[in-house]
Backbone bond lengths (Angstrom), bond angles and torsions (degrees), N, CA, C in turn:
res aa  C-N    CA-C-N  psi(-1)  N-CA   C-N-CA  omega(-1)  CA-C   N-CA-C  phi
1 M - - - 1.465 - - 1.529 112.10 -
2 Q 1.350 118.04 -6.69 1.448 116.85 -176.04 1.523 112.94 -73.48
3 D 1.353 119.08 -9.58 1.449 119.34 169.56 1.524 110.60 -74.31
4 W 1.330 116.21 0.38 1.461 121.90 172.95 1.529 110.63 -64.89
5 Y 1.314 117.27 -30.38 1.460 121.90 -173.86 1.524 112.06 -101.75
6 K 1.321 114.00 151.75 1.463 122.26 171.51 1.521 107.00 -127.33
7 V 1.314 117.48 124.25 1.462 122.21 -178.85 1.520 109.09 -106.43
8 V 1.334 115.50 128.21 1.460 122.02 178.59 1.523 108.17 -123.86
9 S 1.321 117.27 128.14 1.462 121.87 176.88 1.525 109.03 -81.33
10 L 1.328 116.57 123.55 1.463 122.12 178.31 1.521 112.13 -93.98
11 A 1.316 115.99 -28.51 1.461 124.56 179.27 1.526 105.30 -166.85
12 P 1.329 118.87 166.32 1.465 118.78 177.27 1.533 111.15 -54.85
13 G 1.333 116.22 119.99 1.452 120.95 179.22 1.517 114.92 79.43
14 V 1.309 118.85 9.24 1.472 122.37 179.05 1.526 107.93 -125.92
15 F 1.335 115.88 121.47 1.456 120.84 -172.08 1.530 111.44 -129.45
16 A 1.322 115.28 139.51 1.461 121.72 167.89 1.518 107.40 -98.19
17 I 1.333 116.54 128.08 1.470 122.00 -179.25 1.519 107.20 -111.87
18 G 1.322 115.62 105.99 1.454 120.85 -173.93 1.521 113.46 -100.97
19 E 1.313 115.17 159.10 1.462 123.43 174.31 1.535 107.71 -123.65
20 P 1.327 117.37 73.90 1.458 120.59 -170.88 1.521 114.80 -69.03
21 R 1.342 117.77 -15.89 1.461 120.63 178.47 1.534 112.44 -92.48
22 Y 1.312 116.14 -6.46 1.462 121.61 176.39 1.525 108.35 -79.13
23 E 1.316 115.88 143.19 1.463 120.72 -177.84 1.528 112.14 -53.66
24 Q 1.339 116.40 -36.09 1.463 120.17 -176.69 1.530 113.66 -93.55
25 Q 1.318 116.98 -0.90 1.466 122.02 177.40 1.539 111.60 47.23
26 N 1.327 115.51 58.71 1.471 120.60 -179.53 1.524 112.30 -65.98
27 W 1.336 114.65 149.92 1.462 122.26 170.06 1.521 108.87 -133.73
28 S 1.325 115.69 124.92 1.460 123.45 172.95 1.525 107.25 -108.18
29 Y 1.341 116.59 164.23 1.465 119.45 -173.11 1.526 110.57 -132.55
30 L 1.328 115.23 131.24 1.457 123.17 177.01 1.518 108.29 -110.88
31 I 1.338 115.88 118.74 1.467 121.68 -178.74 1.528 107.95 -116.42
32 C 1.315 116.66 120.57 1.461 121.69 -177.32 1.521 110.49 -111.66
33 G 1.317 115.86 134.25 1.456 121.89 170.47 1.513 109.98 -104.86
34 R 1.310 117.01 -161.99 1.465 120.06 177.23 1.518 111.99 -74.54
35 E 1.336 116.82 -28.48 1.455 120.25 -170.39 1.526 114.09 -116.31
36 Q 1.324 117.24 -28.37 1.461 121.05 -175.90 1.514 110.15 -143.82
37 A 1.345 115.38 166.13 1.448 121.83 176.12 1.523 108.99 -130.74
38 L 1.320 115.74 150.12 1.460 122.10 178.64 1.521 108.66 -126.56
39 L 1.318 116.31 130.15 1.460 122.66 173.68 1.516 108.38 -105.60
40 F 1.324 116.32 118.30 1.464 122.85 -177.64 1.520 107.68 -99.69
41 D 1.320 115.92 101.67 1.470 126.86 -176.11 1.523 111.14 84.64
42 T 1.341 114.27 152.44 1.465 120.57 -177.98 1.520 112.43 -123.60
43 G 1.320 117.68 11.77 1.453 121.33 168.83 1.511 115.63 76.58
44 S 1.321 113.92 -161.67 1.465 122.12 -175.84 1.528 110.65 -86.50
45 Y 1.334 114.34 -176.53 1.465 121.08 179.36 1.529 112.82 -90.69
46 F 1.317 118.92 3.96 1.452 120.80 -169.24 1.525 114.22 -96.22
47 G 1.308 118.83 -2.89 1.451 121.53 177.46 1.513 110.35 -138.14
48 E 1.327 116.29 177.02 1.461 122.27 176.31 1.528 107.83 -115.33
49 M 1.331 116.03 103.98 1.453 120.18 -172.71 1.522 113.62 -81.62
50 S 1.327 118.47 -27.23 1.462 119.39 -173.76 1.530 112.96 -60.00
51 P 1.337 121.90 -40.26 1.468 118.90 176.63 1.529 112.71 -65.43
52 V 1.327 116.61 -31.89 1.463 119.93 178.27 1.528 109.90 -65.56
53 V 1.322 116.03 -45.58 1.461 120.64 178.98 1.526 110.52 -63.77
54 A 1.331 116.40 -42.83 1.473 120.26 179.92 1.520 111.51 -62.02
55 G 1.322 116.83 -29.16 1.459 120.19 177.68 1.515 113.60 -76.82
56 L 1.334 116.56 -12.94 1.460 121.07 -178.24 1.523 112.99 -101.34
57 T 1.337 117.25 -27.70 1.458 120.21 -178.91 1.521 110.76 -154.69
58 D 1.328 115.48 147.87 1.466 120.81 172.29 1.522 110.74 -113.36
59 L 1.331 117.18 13.57 1.455 121.49 177.48 1.529 110.40 -71.73
60 P 1.334 118.10 155.16 1.465 120.50 171.58 1.532 109.48 -54.19
61 L 1.322 115.88 130.68 1.462 120.82 -169.61 1.518 111.80 -113.12
62 T 1.321 115.48 134.33 1.459 123.17 169.76 1.519 108.30 -115.20
63 V 1.321 116.20 139.82 1.462 122.36 177.89 1.518 109.11 -111.41
64 M 1.315 116.60 134.15 1.462 121.57 173.60 1.529 109.49 -131.60
65 P 1.324 118.11 115.50 1.461 119.48 172.49 1.529 110.34 -73.17
66 S 1.327 116.12 142.76 1.463 119.65 178.30 1.519 111.60 -73.49
67 H 1.334 117.27 -28.44 1.454 123.79 173.92 1.522 106.96 -169.13
68 M 1.318 117.28 177.95 1.457 121.06 -167.85 1.529 114.70 -93.58
69 H 1.306 120.48 7.57 1.461 120.54 179.61 1.520 111.38 -62.14
70 Y 1.320 115.21 148.11 1.467 123.29 -173.59 1.529 113.30 -53.92
71 D 1.326 118.17 -34.44 1.461 120.74 -174.90 1.529 112.80 -82.26
72 H 1.340 116.76 5.31 1.466 120.93 176.73 1.530 112.44 -121.30
73 L 1.332 116.63 -1.25 1.474 121.67 -177.74 1.527 112.66 -118.52
74 G 1.320 117.09 12.59 1.457 120.11 -170.67 1.514 115.46 -58.36
75 N 1.316 118.63 -30.44 1.469 121.63 -177.14 1.519 112.87 -117.21
76 V 1.322 117.20 12.10 1.462 119.02 -169.37 1.520 112.79 -59.99
77 Q 1.326 118.05 -33.08 1.464 120.47 -177.47 1.530 113.04 -74.20
78 A 1.322 116.87 -9.42 1.468 120.54 179.86 1.522 112.13 -84.44
79 F 1.323 117.49 -7.29 1.462 120.96 -176.11 1.522 110.51 -112.12
80 E 1.332 114.84 144.41 1.466 120.42 -172.14 1.517 113.08 -77.94
81 R 1.325 117.34 -43.19 1.464 120.48 -173.06 1.529 110.20 -113.24
82 V 1.323 115.61 109.96 1.458 122.25 179.12 1.526 108.67 -118.82
83 V 1.310 116.82 132.66 1.464 121.22 175.82 1.520 108.46 -119.13
84 L 1.338 115.55 155.18 1.457 121.69 179.54 1.520 110.13 -132.69
85 P 1.332 116.27 154.18 1.471 118.86 172.86 1.523 109.59 -68.47
86 D 1.304 115.99 145.12 1.469 120.73 -177.74 1.527 109.51 -83.20
87 L 1.324 114.72 80.71 1.462 122.60 179.71 1.523 108.72 -115.69
88 A 1.326 116.12 141.42 1.465 120.26 -176.98 1.518 111.75 -58.32
89 I 1.327 117.10 -36.84 1.464 120.36 -177.13 1.531 111.37 -66.87
90 L 1.333 117.30 -27.31 1.462 120.87 176.63 1.524 111.04 -86.52
91 R 1.321 118.01 -37.74 1.464 120.70 175.93 1.522 110.83 -58.13
92 A 1.344 116.13 -32.12 1.468 120.35 179.89 1.519 112.06 -67.46
93 C 1.331 117.73 -16.21 1.467 122.44 179.15 1.529 112.40 -93.64
94 A 1.335 116.79 1.34 1.460 121.03 -173.13 1.519 111.87 -98.77
95 A 1.330 115.04 139.78 1.456 123.16 167.56 1.520 106.29 -122.27
96 G 1.324 116.26 100.94 1.455 119.65 -170.14 1.515 108.66 67.91
97 D 1.331 116.26 -127.80 1.460 119.08 178.97 1.530 112.83 -100.69
98 I 1.337 116.78 13.32 1.462 122.05 177.78 1.520 109.66 -104.19
99 V 1.314 115.94 126.48 1.463 121.79 178.81 1.522 109.28 -110.72
100 T 1.326 115.82 132.47 1.457 122.62 171.45 1.523 107.25 -125.22
101 P 1.326 118.85 109.58 1.456 120.27 -176.30 1.523 112.22 -58.67
102 S 1.316 116.01 142.88 1.459 120.55 174.85 1.524 109.80 -68.49
103 D 1.324 116.62 161.55 1.464 120.35 178.96 1.520 111.50 -60.97
104 D 1.334 117.78 -37.31 1.464 120.16 -179.92 1.530 111.82 -66.06
105 L 1.331 117.25 -28.02 1.453 120.32 178.04 1.524 112.27 -87.23
106 F 1.322 117.47 -34.07 1.464 121.69 -174.25 1.530 112.85 -89.71
107 L 1.335 117.93 -31.51 1.471 124.41 -176.65 1.533 111.72 59.97
108 P 1.334 117.49 58.42 1.472 120.53 -174.76 1.520 113.69 -63.43
109 Q 1.330 117.77 -26.23 1.452 120.87 -177.08 1.530 112.24 -67.28
110 S 1.316 117.37 -20.55 1.466 120.13 -174.42 1.521 112.67 -63.64
111 E 1.337 118.01 -38.10 1.464 121.16 177.26 1.523 111.88 -131.43
112 G 1.324 116.45 13.19 1.450 119.62 -178.77 1.510 113.21 68.84
113 R 1.325 117.45 30.09 1.458 121.67 -177.81 1.524 111.15 -89.59
114 V 1.325 115.66 159.31 1.458 122.54 174.98 1.518 108.18 -102.94
115 P 1.339 118.81 129.32 1.468 119.81 179.55 1.530 111.17 -54.91
116 P 1.335 118.48 129.61 1.463 120.62 -178.18 1.524 111.17 -79.05
117 A 1.318 116.03 146.36 1.464 121.29 170.97 1.520 107.34 -100.56
118 F 1.327 117.21 126.64 1.455 119.84 -177.63 1.531 109.71 -142.19
119 R 1.327 114.80 154.58 1.457 121.74 -177.42 1.530 109.91 -84.49
120 V 1.323 115.43 134.44 1.465 121.44 177.74 1.521 108.59 -102.07
121 A 1.329 115.63 120.19 1.456 120.69 -177.83 1.522 112.21 -79.09
122 E 1.345 116.10 -28.89 1.462 119.12 -175.73 1.523 109.19 -160.88
123 W 1.334 115.10 144.94 1.463 122.06 172.89 1.524 107.64 -105.17
124 L 1.326 116.52 123.46 1.459 121.18 -176.26 1.527 110.50 -103.90
125 E 1.323 115.55 133.56 1.453 119.76 177.72 1.527 110.38 -69.17
126 I 1.333 115.83 145.75 1.453 119.76 172.47 1.529 108.22 -60.39
127 G 1.309 116.03 135.22 1.462 120.97 -174.48 1.515 113.23 93.04
128 A 1.338 117.29 -5.53 1.467 120.37 179.96 1.526 110.43 -60.27
129 Q 1.329 115.41 145.47 1.453 122.90 174.83 1.528 107.81 -98.56
130 I 1.304 116.59 116.39 1.459 121.96 -179.01 1.525 107.68 -95.49
131 D 1.318 116.32 107.07 1.470 122.09 -174.98 1.523 109.24 -95.78
132 L 1.326 116.03 112.92 1.458 121.65 -179.45 1.523 111.97 -96.31
133 G 1.332 115.93 0.31 1.463 120.82 -175.45 1.514 109.32 94.33
134 G 1.325 116.19 91.41 1.459 120.05 -178.41 1.508 114.15 84.11
135 R 1.321 116.87 -10.24 1.460 122.38 175.14 1.521 107.86 -135.85
136 R 1.330 114.61 128.71 1.452 120.47 -176.27 1.530 108.89 -124.23
137 L 1.323 116.19 130.12 1.459 123.11 -179.92 1.521 109.61 -116.41
138 E 1.318 116.67 137.24 1.461 121.50 176.69 1.520 109.52 -101.47
139 L 1.325 115.96 131.53 1.457 122.15 -179.79 1.525 109.93 -84.92
140 L 1.327 116.65 119.79 1.458 122.63 -179.41 1.516 110.37 -114.52
141 H 1.316 117.20 140.19 1.462 122.44 172.11 1.523 107.30 -87.58
142 T 1.332 117.20 119.80 1.467 121.17 -175.10 1.530 110.71 -129.69
143 P 1.335 117.48 65.03 1.466 119.85 -179.66 1.519 111.74 -70.54
144 G 1.302 115.29 166.04 1.460 123.97 -178.78 1.506 107.64 148.83
145 H 1.317 116.44 -66.02 1.464 121.59 173.09 1.522 110.63 -68.04
146 S 1.327 116.12 -40.45 1.458 122.59 179.17 1.526 108.01 -148.99
147 P 1.341 118.09 145.80 1.469 119.04 -175.84 1.518 113.97 -67.63
148 D 1.329 117.64 -20.11 1.463 121.09 -177.96 1.522 112.91 -99.77
149 S 1.325 118.24 8.24 1.463 121.16 -175.07 1.523 112.21 -68.06
150 V 1.334 114.97 138.11 1.459 121.28 174.49 1.521 109.23 -130.97
151 S 1.340 114.98 159.00 1.455 123.15 175.17 1.521 108.41 -129.51
152 L 1.330 116.00 167.62 1.459 122.22 178.36 1.517 109.40 -121.43
153 W 1.336 116.23 128.37 1.457 122.31 -179.82 1.522 108.88 -107.97
154 W 1.319 115.71 117.72 1.461 123.67 177.45 1.521 106.45 -101.67
155 A 1.323 115.87 88.98 1.457 121.91 -169.94 1.520 112.47 -63.20
156 E 1.326 117.51 -40.92 1.466 120.94 -176.02 1.528 111.40 -58.70
157 A 1.325 116.21 -38.21 1.464 120.52 -178.78 1.526 112.63 -95.61
158 G 1.341 117.33 -8.23 1.455 120.29 -177.12 1.512 112.63 67.89
159 V 1.340 116.67 39.26 1.462 121.87 -176.50 1.524 110.28 -120.73
160 L 1.335 115.89 130.91 1.461 122.42 173.05 1.515 108.73 -110.04
161 F 1.330 116.18 123.02 1.461 121.30 170.88 1.530 106.02 -91.79
162 A 1.344 116.47 100.80 1.460 122.34 -166.15 1.520 114.17 -93.91
163 A 1.341 117.53 -6.19 1.469 121.45 179.46 1.529 110.73 53.32
164 D 1.348 117.76 -127.35 1.465 120.71 -175.04 1.522 113.19 -90.88
165 Y 1.317 117.05 7.10 1.460 117.60 177.41 1.528 111.52 -72.33
166 L 1.333 116.85 -40.46 1.466 120.72 -177.23 1.524 108.40 -151.53
167 Y 1.333 116.20 126.73 1.466 121.31 -177.83 1.522 109.22 -160.80
168 H 1.310 117.75 -171.27 1.460 122.34 178.09 1.530 109.62 -86.63
169 G 1.320 116.98 140.92 1.457 120.93 176.91 1.515 111.87 101.38
170 S 1.333 115.56 -152.02 1.460 120.99 -176.88 1.518 111.37 -84.63
171 L 1.339 116.72 121.15 1.458 122.52 173.54 1.524 107.58 -84.59
172 F 1.339 116.49 129.86 1.461 120.64 -172.43 1.529 111.76 -96.33
173 A 1.327 116.01 110.77 1.464 121.57 170.89 1.521 109.35 -121.77
174 Q 1.326 115.18 31.85 1.459 120.85 177.54 1.531 111.15 -119.52
175 V 1.334 116.55 8.89 1.460 122.11 -179.19 1.525 109.42 -96.56
176 P 1.339 118.09 160.87 1.469 120.26 178.21 1.529 111.57 -54.52
177 G 1.332 115.82 133.36 1.455 121.10 178.03 1.512 114.98 89.79
178 A 1.343 117.86 -10.11 1.462 120.02 178.31 1.523 109.78 -69.72
179 S 1.327 115.65 145.60 1.460 120.97 -177.22 1.521 109.74 -147.92
180 L 1.342 116.20 123.32 1.460 118.88 177.36 1.526 111.03 -71.18
181 S 1.332 117.18 -31.24 1.460 119.50 175.68 1.524 110.17 -60.70
182 A 1.335 116.26 -45.18 1.461 120.33 178.24 1.520 110.91 -67.86
183 Y 1.323 117.60 -39.21 1.465 121.64 178.17 1.528 110.19 -56.39
184 L 1.332 116.20 -48.42 1.456 120.39 -177.74 1.531 111.06 -68.88
185 G 1.329 117.59 -41.56 1.455 120.20 177.93 1.514 111.67 -59.99
186 T 1.340 116.62 -43.28 1.463 120.39 177.91 1.520 110.91 -63.73
187 A 1.330 116.57 -44.03 1.468 120.38 -178.42 1.527 111.01 -59.86
188 R 1.303 116.23 -42.09 1.472 119.33 179.77 1.526 111.46 -68.27
189 D 1.331 116.49 -38.41 1.467 119.61 176.73 1.529 110.78 -62.52
190 L 1.340 116.18 -44.32 1.459 119.54 -179.93 1.525 111.64 -66.58
191 E 1.321 116.56 -39.84 1.463 120.02 178.75 1.525 110.52 -60.13
192 A 1.327 116.81 -36.92 1.459 120.71 179.73 1.521 111.98 -73.46
193 Q 1.335 117.53 -30.23 1.467 121.05 -174.82 1.522 113.50 -89.89
194 L 1.335 117.52 -38.86 1.454 120.18 -171.50 1.528 111.61 -79.68
195 P 1.323 117.37 138.46 1.469 119.44 173.16 1.523 110.13 -69.40
196 P 1.328 118.02 157.93 1.467 120.89 -174.95 1.529 114.26 -55.86
197 R 1.321 117.12 -31.29 1.470 119.74 -176.23 1.532 113.10 -97.63
198 A 1.304 117.46 17.90 1.466 120.16 178.63 1.524 110.70 -61.58
199 V 1.320 115.06 146.88 1.465 122.74 175.53 1.522 108.12 -105.98
200 I 1.319 116.06 137.38 1.462 122.07 -178.19 1.519 108.93 -118.08
201 F 1.333 116.71 126.61 1.465 121.50 174.21 1.526 108.85 -112.47
202 G 1.326 116.49 124.89 1.453 122.02 -179.30 1.516 112.40 -98.87
203 A 1.327 115.72 -178.49 1.466 121.83 -173.32 1.516 114.30 -101.73
204 H 1.335 118.39 -2.19 1.464 120.24 -179.99 1.523 109.42 -140.93
205 G 1.342 114.95 144.85 1.449 121.15 176.20 1.513 111.17 -117.93
206 D 1.322 115.98 178.95 1.463 120.57 178.21 1.521 110.86 -143.05
207 A 1.326 116.35 41.11 1.466 120.75 -179.77 1.524 110.31 -64.26
208 H 1.325 115.61 150.76 1.466 120.58 -178.04 1.524 112.85 -77.22
209 S 1.333 117.01 -12.64 1.462 120.71 177.48 1.523 108.59 -155.36
210 P 1.345 117.95 156.80 1.467 119.53 177.30 1.519 112.77 -58.26
211 E 1.325 117.13 -35.18 1.454 120.60 -178.34 1.529 111.65 -67.34
212 A 1.329 116.29 -29.49 1.463 120.28 -177.66 1.523 113.00 -87.15
213 A 1.322 117.53 -7.45 1.471 120.49 -174.02 1.522 111.57 -64.32
214 Q 1.333 114.86 134.43 1.451 122.97 175.43 1.527 108.36 -138.17
215 P 1.344 117.97 157.58 1.466 119.49 178.73 1.531 110.26 -54.39
216 P 1.330 117.18 131.90 1.467 120.83 -176.60 1.522 111.67 -71.46
217 Q 1.324 115.97 103.26 1.455 122.48 -175.64 1.523 110.44 -105.16
218 L 1.329 116.14 135.84 1.450 122.91 176.26 1.521 109.12 -134.23
219 D 1.348 115.92 179.66 1.460 120.21 177.04 1.523 109.17 -136.55
220 T 1.321 116.09 -175.80 1.459 119.16 -174.51 1.524 112.33 -70.37
221 A 1.330 118.33 -17.26 1.464 119.70 174.10 1.527 110.53 -63.80
222 H 1.325 116.95 -33.50 1.462 120.52 178.10 1.533 110.88 -72.37
223 L 1.316 116.57 -31.84 1.462 119.95 174.42 1.528 109.77 -66.26
224 A 1.327 117.06 -43.12 1.466 120.89 177.05 1.525 110.67 -62.39
225 A 1.337 117.20 -39.02 1.465 120.58 178.27 1.518 111.31 -64.73
226 L 1.336 116.70 -35.55 1.466 120.20 176.91 1.522 110.64 -64.94
227 I 1.320 117.14 -42.37 1.465 120.61 177.65 1.526 110.16 -60.29
228 T 1.322 117.60 -45.06 1.464 121.32 178.70 1.520 111.11 -60.77
229 C 1.337 116.62 -43.30 1.460 121.27 179.14 1.525 111.08 -61.20
230 L 1.317 117.21 -45.62 1.459 121.09 -178.85 1.527 111.07 -65.91
231 E 1.315 116.90 -40.12 1.462 119.66 177.96 1.528 111.14 -66.24
232 D 1.333 116.86 -34.72 1.461 120.53 176.48 1.527 111.15 -66.34
233 I 1.329 116.52 -39.48 1.466 120.26 178.42 1.522 110.38 -63.89
234 R 1.322 116.64 -41.56 1.459 119.37 179.07 1.532 111.02 -65.42
235 A 1.329 116.94 -37.21 1.469 120.46 -179.83 1.523 112.15 -73.59
236 T 1.333 116.41 -34.87 1.475 121.34 -179.66 1.521 108.64 -131.73
237 P 1.334 117.44 80.07 1.468 120.99 -176.29 1.527 112.05 -57.42
238 P 1.321 117.23 140.07 1.462 120.65 -179.70 1.526 111.85 -74.76
239 D 1.315 115.24 154.58 1.459 122.54 174.16 1.525 108.04 -83.60
240 M 1.335 116.38 117.54 1.464 120.96 -177.21 1.526 112.60 -95.76
241 A 1.320 117.78 12.13 1.460 120.24 -175.39 1.524 112.17 -60.27
242 N 1.322 116.92 -30.91 1.461 120.62 -177.24 1.525 112.56 -106.89
243 G 1.340 116.36 20.81 1.454 120.06 177.06 1.511 112.79 104.51
244 P 1.338 117.67 -170.09 1.467 121.83 -176.55 1.520 112.53 -55.01
245 H 1.315 114.49 149.38 1.463 122.26 -177.23 1.520 109.38 -108.73
246 E 1.327 116.73 136.85 1.467 121.42 179.02 1.521 109.17 -113.74
247 R 1.337 115.47 131.99 1.461 120.42 -179.65 1.525 109.11 -133.47
248 R 1.319 115.84 138.33 1.459 121.08 -179.06 1.528 110.57 -67.59
249 V 1.338 116.33 132.62 1.462 122.00 173.86 1.525 109.62 -97.89
250 S 1.330 115.31 -54.73 1.459 121.54 -179.57 1.519 108.04 -150.86
251 A 1.319 116.62 -174.57 1.459 119.74 177.30 1.521 111.98 -65.58
252 L 1.345 117.03 -16.91 1.456 120.77 -175.85 1.525 114.05 -102.58
253 N 1.330 118.77 -13.85 1.462 118.05 -176.00 1.528 112.87 -157.53
254 T 1.331 113.13 164.03 1.459 122.95 174.13 1.520 107.98 -129.42
255 L 1.327 116.58 166.92 1.463 122.14 178.21 1.513 108.35 -120.94
256 I 1.336 115.93 121.25 1.457 121.48 177.13 1.524 108.53 -98.72
257 T 1.326 116.17 120.92 1.467 122.13 -174.34 1.519 110.36 -113.15
258 G 1.338 115.65 134.54 1.455 121.54 172.27 1.512 110.62 -107.02
259 P 1.321 118.00 165.58 1.466 120.52 -175.13 1.520 114.26 -60.90
260 D 1.329 117.57 -36.57 1.469 119.45 -178.15 1.527 111.48 -64.48
261 A 1.326 116.87 -32.88 1.465 120.46 -178.11 1.518 112.18 -68.81
262 L 1.332 117.24 -16.95 1.465 121.45 -178.67 1.528 112.48 -83.47
263 H 1.341 117.77 -14.73 1.459 120.83 -176.36 1.533 110.81 -57.74
264 G 1.313 116.05 127.49 1.443 121.63 179.04 1.515 113.64 76.86
265 F 1.336 117.28 5.14 1.463 121.17 -177.38 1.516 111.93 -106.87
266 V 1.324 117.07 -37.64 1.470 121.26 -178.11 1.532 108.57 -124.72
């Protein structure tokens, strides 16, 4: 099953771990410093990611899920040290140091999965600086797709690991917890923080074949296009009578909006 994964080196010690045969074409990211390594997301349930990671680094490893959706927690129980952002919505899922995501956060109906219970080694404050030894990542809260979504900002390299906030293909704002108000607020915060030449890596691709799959890379022009799209939706709200509405963001993605995501936005 290890041909399930595709590993792409983004920089020395920085790897994108893709699942190009998965319907959603997930990409997780392994960032290694001199002293520690961080795995951002653990992918779907259809492969075994821990041997892949072990083949890339022998550094002490920390795992951080970008959010609690089923397609990002598939291997979380295979790793010893898991940390989470210190958000009230996640603390509410904890019993002691064991977290079991709620159904609204995990979306078990999507693949018939059972929310995993896993031990949390540490709760990190939003804005925390994660020092891996020579590489420092800033933890950002980036809600919109999901209220618990976070991203990682690698300032030295000008790279944002945006997870499900921004990627190639259809952006989902029709799932439980999605909010266009939060989407727009996050976009404006990122636009203010990121330098013009920042590179953005998302968590899903839309390659036409597994062989063609590459890490979904975007730039700040796509962030600006998302802001324009959201402002257009607020100015001309979509008719939801026939179900979720899809609107073009850029040449690389669209935004699918459900009625709940419009609350407090229009």
